[in-house]
N, C-alpha and C positions, 0 to 999 in steps of 0.2 A: 223753648224753641219757637216762639211766636205763634203763628197761625195754626200749626199742625199739632199743638200740644194735646188736644182732646182726641185726635184721631190716630196718633202714632204711638206705638209702644216701643220706644227705643230704650236700651239700658242707660242708666245714669252715666253722664260723662261723654256720651256720643254727641258730636257736633256735625252740622251740615256745612261742609266747606268744600264743595265740588270744584274740580278743575274745569277749565273751559271744555275740554274733551268730554268729561263726564256729563256736563250739562247737555251737550249735543247728543251723545250716544245714549245715555240712560234715561234722559227725560224728554228732550225735544223730538228725537226720532220716534220714540214710543208714542208720544202725544200726536204727532203728525200721522202716524200709521194707525192711530186709534187702538193701540194696544194698552192693556192695563199697566199701570205703573205702581209698583209696591216699594215703599209706602207712597201713597198718593198725597203729597204734602204741598205741592206748588199749585196755587189757585189760578183760575182763568179770569183775568181782569180786562176791563176795557180801559187801558192805561191812560190814554192821552187826555181825557177830560179830568184826570186826577193829578193834582200837584204832588211833587215828590214827598213833601213833608206830611202829606195825608195818607201815605201808604201804610203807616203803622196800623195794625189791626186788620188790614185788607189783604196785604201780600204776605208771603211766608218770610219771616224775619229771622236772621241768625247773625249775631255779632255786628249789628248795625248795617247789614246788607239785606235788601228786600228782593225776593225772587217771585216772578209771576209769568204766566203765559199771556200773550196778547195776539191781536191780529196785526199783520203788517199794514201800515197805512202811510200815505204820503204826507198827511198833515199830522203833526205832533203838537197840538195846541191844547193848553189847559186854560182854566179861568184866570190864572195869574201870569201865564207866560207861554213859552214854547221850548221844545227840545231842538237844539241846533247841532247838526253833525260836526264832529271834530276829527281830524286825522283821516287816515285811509282805512278802507276795509281790511281786516286781517284774516287770513285763512286759518281755520282750525284743522290741524293735521291729526290723523290717527297715529297712535303710538305703537301700533302692532309692529312686531319685529320682522317686518318684511323689508326687502332691499329698497322698495319704493313706497314711501308713506303717501297716503292719498288724502286729499282735501275732503273733509266730511261736513264742514260748516263754515260760516262766515261770522265774524264779530265786527260790529260797527259801534263806535262810541259817540255819545251825544253829551252836551252840557246843557243844563237848564238855564234859560234866560228869562228874567222877569220883564214883562212888557209886551207890546204888540209884535206879532211876527213880521210885519212890514218894516219895523224899526230894527235897529241893531240889538236892542234889549240890554239889560244889565246881567252879565254873567254871574252865576252863583257857583257854589262849590259842589252842587249836585251833579253826579255823573251817572249816565245810563249806558250799560253795555247790552246791546241787542244781538242775540244769537239767532241766526237763521240757517236752514239747511241748504245744501247745494242741490242743483238739479242733477240727479245721478244719470239721467239719460238712459233709463233701463233698456233692455233688449227689445221689448215690444212697445208699440205705440200706446197701448193702454197703461203700461208701466210709466212711460214718459208723461202721459196725461195725468195720472195719479200723482206723480212727483210734482208736476207744475201746480196742480190744483191744491193739494194738501200741504206739501212742504213749503210752498211759497207764501201761504197765508199765515201760518202759525210761527210766532217768534217767542223766544224765551228771554226775559229781561232780568238783569241784575242792576239794582240801583243802590247807590251809596253816596254819602257826603264825604268828599275828599277834603282832607285837612290842608289848610293854607300853609305856605312855607313859614316856619317860625312859630306856628301854633303848637302849644304844648300838648303832649299826649299824656294824660293821667296814667294810662296803663303802662307806659314805657318806664322801665326801671334801669338804673345804672348797673353795669356789670361789675364784678369784683375788681377787675383791672381798672375800670374808670374810677371807682371809689379810691383805689390805691393811688392813682396818679393825682387825683384831686387832693388827697390828704398830703401827698408829697409837696404839691404846690403851696398848701397852707403852711407846712413846716418850713419851706424855703422862704416864704414871706416873713415868717417869724424870725428866722435866722438873719435875714437881710436887715430887718428893722432893729435888731439887737446890736449890742456893742461888740459882737464877735468879729465883725468885718472891719 
């Protein structure tokens, strides 16, 4: 499990594969509120000077996805390029079984571009999902102040390299039905090329 191997005693076979909601509720909210997180496996990094291919060994890695906390900043520039925003912000909704689900966080996506930030840059396959908390607007002014000061500064990032269209995935296997249809195609080709027709 990457970074947390020495500090975490999880039974064999357990994987870190949190949903967006779990990242916000169980990790980011606790971090922003300065509550302990058990197990404490996601490191706090100063992301933006770090190129995405240099995250290995620095961020918590599971299945070629890297997780870390950072501070929200306007500039996302590294030595090799910059993170460029793509798409719209996406609300993260609570899954509690109430009639009205509430927004608990925001997800914003970025693509890593090689080059100078003033230029268009060359897009790579590196994607970053940045999770931030909403301003809950608590009942008291001190709660609102705490929300703006703490929640707004801390973000949780998930970085991964997106596969290009047509790029083969070594881990992907054919299903039994796929193999059956492929073998039927082979048999059909043999029949067509023989003297039976």
